[in-house]
N, C-alpha and C positions, 0 to 999 in steps of 0.2 A: 800415125795417120789413122783416122777413123773413117769407116765406111758403113753405110746403111744399105742393105740389100732388101728390097721389098718386092712383093708380088703376091699373086693369089695362091690358093691351095694347089699343090702339085705343079707349080709353075716352073720349078727348077732352081728356085732361089737358094735352097740349102746346098744343092750340088755345086752351084756357082761359088758360094761362100767357101765350101771345102776346097775347091780348085784354087781359089785365090789364096787361101791359107797355105796350101801345099806349095804354091809358086812363090810365096813370100821369102822362102829361104830361112825363115826364123823357126825357132822351136814353137810348136803349136800346142795350145791348151784349149780344149773344147769345153765351153761352159754351157751345160745342159740345164734348161729350166723346166723340162717336162717331168711329170710325176706319173709313175705307172700305177694308176688307180684302178685300172680294169684291163681285161685281156686285150682289147683293141689297142689301147695306148701302149701296152707292153710290146705288142707286135710292131708298132710304129717306132718305138725306141730301139728295138732290136734291129730294124731295117737301117736306121741311121748308124747305129753302132757298128754293124757289119761293113758299112761302106767307108768308115773312117780308117785312117792309117793307124797301124798298130802302135807306132811310137809316139802318138799324140798323148798328151796328158788329158785328164778328165776332171772337171769340177762339176758337181751337181749342186745347183742352188735354185730353189724354187721361189724364194722371197727376197733375200738380201743380195740382190744382183750387184748393186753399187759396191757393197762391202767385198764381195767375191772379186770384182774387177780390181779394186784397190789392192787386195792381197796378192793377186797373181800377175798383174801387169808389170812388165819390166822391159828395159831395153833388150832387144834380141828375142822378144816373145811376141807371138801373134795370138791374141785371144779371139776365139770364134764363139759368139753368143748365139745359140739357136734354141729358142727364139723369144723375142720380146712379146709375141702374142700370147704364148702360154704363160709367160711371167705375169703379164697383165691379168689374165684370167685367174691365176693363182692369188694375186693380190685382192682382186674383187671378191673372191670367195673366202679368203682368210680373214678379211676384216668384215665390216658391216655393210659395205656397199651393195653387195648382191641382195641381201635381205631387205635393205632399205628400198632398192629399186622394185623388188617384187611386191613390197607393201605399198608402193606408190608414194613413198616418202621422199623428201629432198635428200640428196646424197651428201653425207658428211662422214668421210672415212679417213681418219688420220693415218692409218697404216698405208693406204693407197697414196694419199697426197704426199706423205713424207718420203716414201720409197721412190716414187716417180721423180720428185724434185731432187732427191739424192743422186739418182742416176744422171740427170741433166747437169747437176753441179759437178759430178765426178768425171764425166767424159773428157772435158778439156784438159784435165790434169794428168791423165794417164800416159805413161811412157809406152813405147812399143807400138804395135799395130793392133787395132781393134776392128773386128768385123761383126756387125750386128745384123741378124736376120729378123724380118718382121713381115706379117701378112698385111696386104692392102685389102681391107674389108669394106671399103666405102663405095664400091662401084655397083652394088645391087640396090634393091629397093630398101626403104627405111623399114627395119623390122617392126612387127606388130607388138611384140612383148616388150615391156619396160626394161627388163634386164638385158635383152638383146640390143635394144636401142642404146642403153648405157654403155655396153661393151663396144659397139660399133663407134659411138661418139668418142669414147676414151681412147680406143685404138688409133683413130684418126688423129686425135690431139697428140698422143704419144709419138706417133710417127713424125708429125710436124716438128715437135720439140727436139727429137733425136736428130732429125735431118739438119737442123740448124747447128748442131754440134759436130757434124761430119764434113770432112773435106770432099768425100766422094759419096754420092747417092746413086744407086743403080736399081732400076725397075726391071724385073724379069717377067716376060710373058712368053709362054710356049717354049721355055728353055732358052730364049734369046734375051741377052742383056741389053738394056737401053740406058746409056749414061744420062742421068738427070743433072748431075753436078760432077 
């Protein structure tokens, strides 16, 4: 079973995902996409780390998410991916997309396109339980900067594509889950 849990920043989506993973009764492997590139992100990562169960496995993967899922998905395993938003950001900055957007160019980034398509193609094939956490970033105004617009657009598209591959989609607002599917 695949589930997408979406919500705004600090909505409680990661906590809900962690609770669902714990309640699954399966061996849990936490798939972290964040990179500790500065002190603030290091503190955020530590906050999540401290909250997780000590017996959970950990896979850190900032770019090849589909590959990590294929390597670690198995019957009797619950993979918790936190989060697609940071993964998308990693992809945009690892390839040419961010630079192209800032330069006002048309976006053509093979790394980004291939990695997101690989995830969409991989999700239906995975055994076990998969819980994916992602931010809903499209409820505010359209950002003024080209790179921010690119990110918001691509995050919305990614969430839509992932949702089509999930049997359950849950929106979290103020810590309250709302089942969308």
